[in-house]
C-alpha positions as CSV (number, residue, x, y, z in Angstrom):
1,M,93.2,-44.1,-71.6
2,D,91.3,-46.8,-73.7
3,K,87.5,-46.5,-73.3
4,E,87.3,-50.0,-71.9
5,Q,89.7,-49.0,-69.1
6,L,87.6,-46.0,-68.0
7,P,85.9,-46.3,-64.5
8,I,82.3,-47.4,-64.7
9,I,79.5,-45.5,-62.9
10,L,76.3,-47.5,-62.4
11,L,73.0,-45.4,-62.5
12,V,70.3,-47.2,-60.6
13,N,66.6,-46.0,-61.0
14,G,64.0,-47.4,-58.7
15,P,60.2,-48.0,-58.9
16,N,58.0,-45.9,-61.3
17,L,61.0,-44.1,-62.8
18,N,60.4,-46.0,-66.0
19,M,57.2,-43.9,-66.2
20,L,59.0,-40.5,-66.3
21,G,57.3,-38.1,-68.7
22,K,53.8,-39.6,-67.8
23,R,53.6,-39.2,-64.0
24,S,53.2,-36.0,-61.9
25,K,54.9,-33.6,-64.3
26,E,54.7,-30.8,-61.7
27,H,57.2,-32.8,-59.6
28,Y,59.0,-34.9,-62.2
29,G,59.0,-32.9,-65.4
30,S,58.2,-34.1,-68.9
31,F,61.5,-35.8,-69.8
32,T,61.6,-39.6,-70.1
33,L,64.0,-42.1,-68.6
34,S,65.7,-42.6,-71.9
35,Q,66.4,-38.9,-72.0
36,V,67.9,-39.1,-68.5
37,E,70.2,-42.0,-69.5
38,S,71.2,-40.2,-72.7
39,A,72.2,-37.0,-70.8
40,F,73.9,-39.0,-68.1
41,E,76.0,-40.9,-70.7
42,T,77.0,-37.6,-72.4
43,K,78.0,-36.2,-69.0
44,A,79.9,-39.3,-68.1
45,Q,82.0,-39.1,-71.3
46,S,82.9,-35.5,-70.5
47,L,84.1,-36.7,-67.1
48,S,86.2,-39.5,-68.6
49,V,84.0,-42.3,-67.1
50,R,81.6,-44.9,-68.6
51,A,77.9,-45.1,-67.7
52,K,75.9,-48.3,-67.1
53,F,72.2,-48.3,-66.4
54,F,69.8,-50.3,-64.4
55,Q,66.1,-49.7,-63.6
56,S,63.6,-52.0,-61.8
57,N,60.4,-51.8,-59.8
58,D,61.5,-54.7,-57.7
59,E,63.4,-54.2,-54.5
60,G,65.2,-57.5,-54.7
61,A,66.4,-56.9,-58.3
62,I,67.9,-53.5,-57.2
63,V,69.7,-55.2,-54.3
64,T,71.1,-57.8,-56.7
65,A,72.2,-55.1,-59.1
66,I,74.1,-53.3,-56.3
67,H,75.8,-56.6,-55.3
68,E,76.9,-57.2,-58.9
69,A,78.3,-53.6,-59.2
70,M,80.9,-54.6,-56.6
71,T,82.7,-56.6,-59.4
72,Y,82.9,-53.9,-62.0
73,A,81.8,-50.4,-60.9
74,A,83.8,-47.5,-59.4
75,G,80.7,-45.8,-58.0
76,I,76.9,-45.7,-58.0
77,V,74.4,-42.9,-58.6
78,I,71.0,-44.0,-57.3
79,N,67.4,-42.6,-57.4
80,A,65.7,-45.3,-55.3
81,G,62.3,-43.7,-55.8
82,A,59.8,-44.6,-53.0
83,Y,62.3,-47.2,-51.7
84,T,64.4,-44.2,-50.5
85,H,62.1,-43.7,-47.6
86,Y,61.8,-47.2,-46.2
87,S,64.0,-49.8,-47.9
88,Y,66.6,-51.0,-45.4
89,A,67.4,-53.8,-47.7
90,I,68.7,-51.3,-50.3
91,F,70.5,-49.4,-47.5
92,D,72.2,-52.6,-46.4
93,A,73.3,-53.4,-49.9
94,L,74.7,-50.0,-50.5
95,L,76.6,-50.2,-47.2
96,L,77.9,-53.7,-48.1
97,C,79.1,-52.9,-51.6
98,G,81.7,-50.4,-50.2
99,L,81.5,-48.2,-53.3
100,P,81.0,-44.4,-53.2
101,V,77.2,-43.8,-53.7
102,M,75.5,-40.5,-54.6
103,E,71.8,-40.3,-53.9
104,V,69.7,-38.2,-56.3
105,H,66.1,-37.0,-56.6
106,I,64.4,-35.1,-59.3
107,S,62.1,-33.1,-57.0
108,N,62.9,-31.4,-53.7
109,I,62.0,-34.2,-51.3
110,H,62.5,-31.8,-48.3
111,K,59.7,-29.6,-49.4
112,R,57.1,-32.3,-50.2
113,E,55.0,-34.7,-48.0
114,A,56.5,-35.4,-44.6
115,F,57.3,-39.1,-45.4
116,R,59.4,-38.0,-48.4
117,N,61.6,-35.9,-46.2
118,V,63.2,-39.0,-44.8
119,S,65.9,-41.0,-46.6
120,V,66.9,-44.2,-44.9
121,I,69.6,-44.8,-47.5
122,M,71.3,-41.5,-47.0
123,P,73.8,-42.8,-44.3
124,A,75.2,-45.2,-46.9
125,C,75.8,-42.4,-49.4
126,V,78.5,-39.8,-49.8
127,G,76.1,-37.1,-50.7
128,Q,72.5,-36.2,-51.8
129,V,71.4,-34.0,-54.7
130,Y,67.7,-33.0,-55.1
131,G,65.3,-30.5,-56.6
132,L,67.2,-29.9,-59.9
133,G,65.0,-31.9,-62.2
134,L,67.0,-33.9,-64.8
135,D,70.1,-31.9,-63.7
136,S,70.0,-33.8,-60.3
137,Y,71.5,-36.8,-62.1
138,L,74.2,-34.8,-63.8
139,V,75.2,-32.8,-60.8
140,G,75.2,-35.9,-58.7
141,L,77.4,-37.7,-61.3
142,E,79.9,-34.8,-61.4
143,K,80.1,-34.5,-57.6
144,L,80.6,-38.3,-57.3
145,V,83.3,-38.4,-60.0
146,K,85.2,-35.3,-59.0
147,E,85.1,-35.7,-55.3
148,H,85.2,-39.5,-54.8
149,I,86.4,-41.2,-58.0
150,M,89.0,-39.0,-59.8
151,L,91.2,-38.3,-56.7
152,D,94.6,-38.2,-58.5
153,K,94.6,-34.5,-59.5
154,P,97.8,-33.0,-61.0
155,K,99.9,-31.2,-58.5
156,K,101.6,-27.9,-59.0
157,E,105.1,-29.3,-58.4
158,D,104.4,-32.0,-61.2
159,H,104.2,-29.2,-63.8
160,P,106.7,-26.5,-62.8
161,S,106.9,-25.1,-66.3
162,R,103.2,-24.2,-66.2
163,F,103.6,-21.6,-63.5
164,G,106.2,-19.2,-65.0
165,N,105.5,-15.6,-65.8
166,E,104.5,-16.4,-69.4
167,D,101.9,-18.9,-68.2
168,L,100.7,-16.4,-65.6
169,S,100.1,-13.9,-68.4
170,L,98.2,-16.5,-70.4
171,L,96.1,-17.4,-67.4
172,R,95.3,-13.7,-66.8
173,E,94.3,-13.3,-70.5
174,Q,91.9,-16.3,-70.0
175,I,90.5,-14.7,-66.9
176,S,89.9,-11.5,-68.8
177,E,88.0,-13.5,-71.4
178,V,85.9,-15.2,-68.7
179,D,85.3,-11.7,-67.1
180,A,84.0,-10.5,-70.5
181,Q,81.6,-13.5,-70.6
182,L,80.5,-12.8,-67.1
183,M,79.7,-9.2,-68.0
184,T,77.5,-10.4,-70.8
185,I,75.7,-12.7,-68.5
186,F,75.5,-10.1,-65.8
187,N,73.9,-7.5,-68.1
188,R,71.4,-10.2,-69.3
189,R,70.5,-10.8,-65.6
190,M,70.0,-7.1,-65.0
191,D,67.8,-6.8,-68.1
192,L,65.7,-9.7,-66.7
193,A,65.6,-8.0,-63.3
194,E,64.3,-4.8,-65.0
195,E,61.5,-6.8,-66.7
196,I,60.6,-8.4,-63.4
197,A,60.4,-5.0,-61.8
198,H,57.9,-3.8,-64.4
199,S,55.9,-7.0,-63.9
200,K,55.9,-6.4,-60.1
201,I,54.7,-2.9,-60.5
202,L,51.6,-4.2,-62.4
203,S,51.0,-7.1,-59.9
204,G,51.9,-5.2,-56.7
205,T,54.2,-8.0,-55.8
206,A,57.0,-7.4,-53.2
207,V,60.6,-7.3,-54.6
208,Y,62.1,-9.3,-51.9
209,D,61.0,-13.0,-51.7
210,A,63.1,-14.8,-49.0
211,S,61.9,-18.3,-49.9
212,R,62.6,-17.8,-53.6
213,E,66.1,-16.5,-52.9
214,A,66.8,-19.4,-50.5
215,E,65.8,-21.8,-53.2
216,V,68.1,-20.2,-55.7
217,S,71.0,-20.3,-53.3
218,D,70.3,-23.9,-52.4
219,L,70.4,-25.0,-56.0
220,A,73.6,-23.0,-56.7
221,R,75.3,-24.7,-53.7
222,Q,74.3,-28.1,-55.0
223,R,75.6,-27.4,-58.5
224,A,78.9,-26.1,-57.2
225,G,79.8,-29.0,-54.9
226,S,80.9,-29.0,-51.3
227,D,84.3,-27.4,-51.9
228,M,82.8,-24.3,-53.6
229,S,79.3,-24.1,-52.0
230,T,80.1,-21.3,-49.6
231,R,81.7,-19.1,-52.2
232,V,78.9,-19.8,-54.7
233,D,76.3,-19.0,-52.0
234,S,78.0,-15.6,-51.4
235,L,78.1,-14.9,-55.1
236,M,74.5,-15.7,-55.6
237,K,73.4,-13.6,-52.6
238,T,75.4,-10.7,-53.9
239,M,73.9,-11.1,-57.4
240,M,70.4,-11.3,-56.1
241,R,70.9,-8.2,-53.9
242,I,72.2,-6.2,-56.9
243,S,69.2,-7.5,-58.9
244,R,66.8,-6.2,-56.2
245,E,68.6,-2.9,-56.2
246,K,68.0,-2.6,-59.9
247,Q,64.3,-3.4,-59.3
248,Y,64.0,-0.8,-56.5
249,D,65.5,1.8,-58.8
250,I,62.6,1.3,-61.2
251,L,59.9,0.9,-58.5
252,L,60.9,4.1,-56.7
253,Q,60.1,6.1,-59.9
254,A,56.7,4.5,-59.9
255,S,56.0,4.6,-56.2
256,Q,53.4,7.1,-55.0
257,N,52.9,5.8,-51.5
258,W,56.4,5.6,-50.0
259,K,55.7,7.0,-46.5
260,M,59.3,7.7,-45.6
261,G,59.9,9.4,-48.9
262,Q,56.9,11.7,-48.4
263,E,58.2,12.6,-44.9
264,L,61.6,13.4,-46.3
265,T,60.4,15.5,-49.2
266,S,57.9,17.5,-47.0
267,S,60.5,18.3,-44.3
268,G,61.6,21.8,-43.5
269,T,64.8,23.2,-45.1
270,T,65.9,26.0,-42.7
271,L,66.8,26.6,-39.1
272,E,66.0,30.3,-39.1
273,H,63.0,29.7,-36.7
274,I,65.4,28.5,-33.9
275,H,65.8,31.3,-31.4
276,K,65.6,29.5,-28.0
277,V,67.8,26.6,-27.3
278,S,67.7,24.4,-24.2
279,Y,70.6,22.2,-23.0
280,G,71.1,19.7,-20.2
281,G,73.4,21.3,-17.7
282,T,74.2,24.6,-16.2
283,L,76.6,27.5,-16.8
284,G,80.0,26.3,-17.5
285,S,79.0,22.8,-18.7
286,Y,80.2,21.3,-21.9
287,S,76.6,21.3,-23.2
288,E,76.6,25.1,-22.8
289,T,79.8,25.3,-24.8
290,A,78.3,23.1,-27.6
291,A,75.0,25.2,-27.6
292,Q,77.1,28.4,-27.9
293,K,79.0,26.8,-30.8
294,L,75.9,25.6,-32.6
295,F,73.7,28.7,-32.0
296,P,76.1,31.6,-31.1
297,S,73.4,34.3,-31.4
298,E,70.4,32.6,-29.8
299,T,69.0,32.5,-26.3
300,L,70.3,29.6,-24.3
301,L,68.1,27.9,-21.6
302,P,69.9,25.6,-19.1
303,A,67.9,22.5,-17.9
304,Q,68.4,20.1,-15.0
305,T,68.5,17.0,-17.2
306,F,68.8,16.0,-20.8
307,S,65.2,14.8,-20.6
308,S,63.9,18.2,-19.3
309,A,65.8,19.9,-22.1
310,C,63.9,17.8,-24.6
311,E,60.6,18.5,-22.8
312,R,61.1,22.2,-23.3
313,V,61.2,21.6,-27.0
314,L,58.1,19.4,-27.0
315,S,56.2,22.0,-24.9
316,G,57.3,24.8,-27.3
317,E,59.3,26.6,-24.6
318,A,62.4,26.0,-26.7
319,D,62.9,25.6,-30.4
320,A,65.8,23.1,-30.1
321,A,67.7,21.2,-27.5
322,V,71.5,20.4,-27.5
323,L,72.4,17.0,-26.3
324,P,75.7,15.0,-26.0
325,L,75.6,11.9,-28.2
326,E,79.0,10.2,-28.0
327,N,82.5,10.7,-26.6
328,T,85.8,9.5,-28.0
329,I,86.7,7.8,-24.7
330,G,83.4,7.0,-23.0
331,G,81.5,6.0,-26.1
332,T,77.8,6.7,-26.6
333,V,75.6,8.5,-24.2
334,D,73.0,5.8,-24.3
335,N,70.1,7.6,-22.6
336,V,70.2,10.4,-25.2
337,Y,69.6,7.9,-28.0
338,E,66.7,6.5,-26.0
339,L,65.3,10.1,-25.7
340,L,65.5,10.5,-29.4
341,Q,63.3,7.4,-29.9
342,K,60.8,8.0,-27.1
343,K,60.3,11.7,-27.7
344,N,60.4,11.4,-31.5
345,L,62.9,14.1,-31.9
346,H,65.1,14.7,-35.0
347,I,68.7,15.7,-35.3
348,V,69.1,19.0,-37.3
349,K,72.7,19.9,-36.6
350,A,75.9,18.5,-35.0
351,T,79.3,19.5,-33.8
352,S,82.2,18.3,-31.6
353,V,83.6,20.0,-28.5
354,V,87.0,19.4,-27.0
355,V,86.6,18.0,-23.5
356,A,89.3,19.2,-21.1
357,H,88.4,17.8,-17.7
358,C,90.1,19.2,-14.6
359,L,89.9,18.2,-10.9
360,A,88.1,21.0,-9.1
361,V,88.2,21.3,-5.3
362,I,87.5,23.6,-2.4
363,P,90.4,26.1,-2.2
364,G,93.3,24.8,-0.1
365,T,92.4,21.1,-0.7
366,K,95.4,18.8,-1.1
367,L,95.4,15.8,-3.4
368,S,95.8,13.5,-0.4
369,D,92.6,15.0,1.1
370,I,90.4,13.7,-1.7
371,K,88.5,10.4,-1.0
372,S,85.8,10.6,-3.7
373,V,85.1,12.4,-7.0
374,S,81.8,13.6,-8.5
375,S,80.8,14.0,-12.2
376,H,78.4,12.8,-14.9
377,P,78.8,9.0,-15.6
378,Q,80.5,9.9,-18.9
379,G,83.0,12.2,-17.1
380,L,83.8,9.4,-14.6
381,A,84.3,6.9,-17.5
382,Q,86.6,9.4,-19.3
383,C,88.8,9.6,-16.2
384,S,88.5,6.0,-15.0
385,E,92.2,5.3,-15.1
386,M,93.1,8.0,-12.6
387,I,90.1,7.2,-10.4
388,S,91.2,3.6,-10.2
389,K,94.8,4.6,-9.5
390,M,93.9,6.9,-6.7
391,H,91.2,4.5,-5.3
392,W,88.6,7.2,-5.2
393,D,84.9,6.5,-4.7
394,V,82.6,7.9,-7.4
395,I,79.5,10.0,-7.1
396,A,77.3,10.2,-10.3
397,M,75.7,13.5,-11.2
398,E,73.4,14.7,-13.9
399,N,76.0,16.9,-15.4
400,T,79.7,17.8,-14.9
401,A,78.8,21.4,-14.1
402,F,76.4,20.2,-11.4
403,A,79.2,18.3,-9.9
404,A,81.2,21.5,-9.5
405,A,78.2,23.3,-8.0
406,E,77.7,20.3,-5.6
407,V,81.3,20.5,-4.3
408,K,81.0,24.2,-3.7
409,M,77.7,23.7,-1.8
410,R,79.1,21.0,0.4
411,G,82.3,22.7,1.2
412,D,83.8,19.2,1.8
413,R,87.6,18.9,1.1
414,S,87.3,15.1,0.7
415,I,85.2,15.5,-2.5
416,G,86.5,16.7,-5.9
417,A,84.6,17.5,-9.1
418,I,85.6,16.3,-12.5
419,A,84.4,19.2,-14.6
420,S,85.4,21.9,-17.1
421,V,87.8,24.7,-16.2
422,E,84.9,27.1,-16.8
423,A,82.6,25.3,-14.3
424,A,85.4,25.4,-11.7
425,K,85.9,29.1,-12.1
426,R,82.2,29.9,-12.0
427,N,81.9,28.0,-8.7
428,G,85.0,29.5,-7.2
429,L,86.8,26.2,-7.0
430,E,90.5,25.6,-7.2
431,I,92.1,23.4,-9.9
432,I,94.6,20.7,-8.8
433,S,97.2,20.3,-11.5
434,L,96.7,16.7,-12.6
435,E,96.3,14.9,-15.9
436,I,92.9,13.6,-15.0
437,S,91.6,12.3,-18.4
438,N,92.4,8.9,-19.8
439,S,93.4,10.6,-23.1
440,A,94.6,14.0,-24.1
441,S,92.5,13.9,-27.3
442,N,89.1,13.8,-25.7
443,Q,86.0,15.1,-27.6
444,T,82.3,14.8,-27.3
445,R,79.9,15.0,-30.2
446,F,76.8,17.1,-29.6
447,V,73.6,17.3,-31.6
448,A,70.8,19.8,-31.8
449,V,67.3,18.2,-32.0
450,T,63.9,19.6,-32.9
451,K,60.3,18.3,-33.0
452,D,60.2,18.4,-36.8
453,L,62.5,16.8,-39.4
454,I,64.5,19.6,-41.1
455,I,67.0,18.9,-43.9
456,T,69.0,21.9,-44.7
457,P,70.6,22.3,-48.2
458,H,74.1,21.7,-46.8
459,A,73.2,18.5,-44.9
460,D,76.0,16.0,-45.3
461,R,75.2,13.2,-42.8
462,I,72.2,10.9,-42.2
463,S,71.4,9.1,-38.9
464,T,69.2,6.1,-39.1
465,L,67.6,3.6,-36.7
466,L,67.2,0.1,-37.9
467,H,65.6,-3.1,-36.6
468,L,66.9,-6.3,-38.3
469,P,65.0,-9.5,-39.3
470,H,65.9,-12.8,-37.7
471,R,68.0,-14.3,-40.5
472,S,71.7,-15.0,-40.9
473,G,73.8,-12.1,-42.2
474,A,71.0,-9.5,-41.8
475,L,73.3,-6.7,-40.6
476,V,75.8,-7.4,-43.3
477,S,73.1,-7.3,-46.0
478,A,71.8,-4.0,-44.7
479,L,75.3,-2.4,-44.7
480,E,75.9,-3.7,-48.2
481,V,72.9,-1.9,-49.5
482,F,74.5,1.4,-48.4
483,A,77.9,0.3,-49.7
484,D,76.5,-0.6,-53.1
485,R,75.1,2.9,-53.3
486,G,78.6,4.4,-52.5
487,L,77.5,5.7,-49.1
488,N,80.3,5.7,-46.4
489,L,79.4,4.4,-42.9
490,S,80.7,6.8,-40.3
491,S,79.2,5.4,-37.1
492,I,77.5,2.2,-35.9
493,F,76.4,0.8,-32.6
494,S,73.6,-1.2,-31.1
495,R,71.2,-1.0,-28.2
496,P,68.9,-3.8,-26.8
497,I,65.2,-3.2,-27.7
498,Q,63.2,-2.9,-24.5
499,N,60.9,-5.8,-23.6
500,T,62.2,-7.9,-26.5
501,P,65.2,-10.0,-25.2
502,G,67.7,-10.9,-27.8
503,E,66.7,-8.1,-30.3
504,Y,68.7,-5.0,-30.9
505,S,68.3,-1.5,-32.5
506,F,71.1,-0.5,-34.7
507,F,72.1,3.2,-35.1
508,L,73.8,3.8,-38.4
509,D,75.3,7.1,-39.6
510,F,76.3,7.6,-43.3
511,L,77.9,10.5,-45.1
512,C,75.7,11.7,-48.0
513,P,74.5,15.0,-49.4
514,A,71.0,16.3,-48.7
515,M,68.3,14.3,-50.4
516,G,70.9,12.5,-52.5
517,Q,69.4,10.0,-54.9
518,D,71.7,7.1,-53.8
519,A,70.7,7.6,-50.1
520,L,67.0,7.7,-51.1
521,L,67.2,4.5,-53.0
522,A,69.0,2.8,-50.1
523,L,66.3,3.9,-47.7
524,F,63.6,2.8,-50.1
525,Q,65.0,-0.6,-50.3
526,L,65.6,-1.1,-46.6
527,S,62.1,0.3,-45.7
528,S,60.8,-2.5,-48.0
529,E,62.9,-5.3,-46.5
530,M,63.5,-4.5,-42.9
531,P,61.0,-4.7,-40.0
532,Y,61.7,-1.1,-39.0
533,I,63.8,1.8,-40.2
534,K,63.6,5.5,-39.2
535,V,65.6,8.6,-40.3
536,L,66.7,10.3,-37.0
537,G,68.1,13.2,-38.9
538,W,69.7,14.4,-42.2
539,Y,71.9,17.3,-41.2
540,E,75.1,19.3,-41.4
541,E,78.0,18.4,-39.1
542,S,80.5,21.1,-38.4
């Protein structure tokens, strides 16, 4: 196309912009208006448009220039200066002209004085670019041209020969070249991150700066344009997270006061001192089975409740307590997680036990005699389908084995117990042949807990408690820190934080070897960036 036929874009600069390079350099930089126009013209040529320029300190002259642009221009880029905030005459002119208009500002008007936050001309514009210095003009021009002027883009069907296998190979080669360039840039960014880390060690500055990262993302979105802003935002957040990880790698080596690290390195390494083990339940309970599996040669002490089993540990009467944590059907045993938090206990060992519930009754009882069933809430949940089908009432007990004992004590044929076969036998109850559980593959995970943190050499799993900050994507960001370190998530669930409506604790389990460096680095980073994180245990799971 002949140069004279190219679309014209009018750049309008308002009052005081002729004084660029002399006024408020902290806000407007040291470049001049002529430098702006020169860069704008070069950018226009690259976009196959022509640039025309107008600057005035007079509101009426700007209005007239906009009117005249209706006869020759394809679009307008405008920095109305102070008129941005109160000139309804310029707003009316922009609205009247019917041309696509891009509003631009050198400084970030949304982070300055309150009156500058308001743009009365914005409703007459197709977009607004700010805070990029001289680049605001260039980004604004590109967005205007690509999104509102050059709308006739070549379509795939117009060039079928371009999309054959040979062209696909060529495109892949070009992508490989771009990837190589990206790696060079990426390595440069990591080198800079390393330099920043050493600077922050000297200054004692925190690695994570939320306002700085928000500013970087904001500028990246503006440069990318609306069609790519979300993708670029994701890219920049990932890049900044990886840069922070690089910094934490260096800071951890220099850190002498990382409290969690000191607790982990000073923890015990053996369970040889455990000889007395309490568990919530009585003889024949699943908790007893789990305790026997975890500590086959030690003395087992039954307790009335899970809480009392923990109290025995805190008082020194027992060295460890065995508690059910989660079931494949009923989910988590929530009050056990609360006990871990309230009583400051640590997981030192874990295992799973097959749960084979039966319906235990007074000898001679028929299925039709039963009106209600008794069990622990987890047992009732794991058999909920049969309970609903038979229209039984439910009676919640502290333990499945206690339910069997209660049925024996009452001698009431209208009540059945959902318990283990062992509990039924020990209480002299009869088992009604019935598939009582919702699923045949029913297991409960049990943990052994102690007062002190103990990390044995064969530990392969870490359990953490995390509180998240109030910002978008906080959970994903936390999980990505573990993922970047190659740590596999094995369990996650949340619980409301008491007395703080709308806030939740997250319990996260990851697979990692004892005192693994990748896990330590992830914990170091999260302890620096999250409101609260605690290691509930680093232990072996059989």
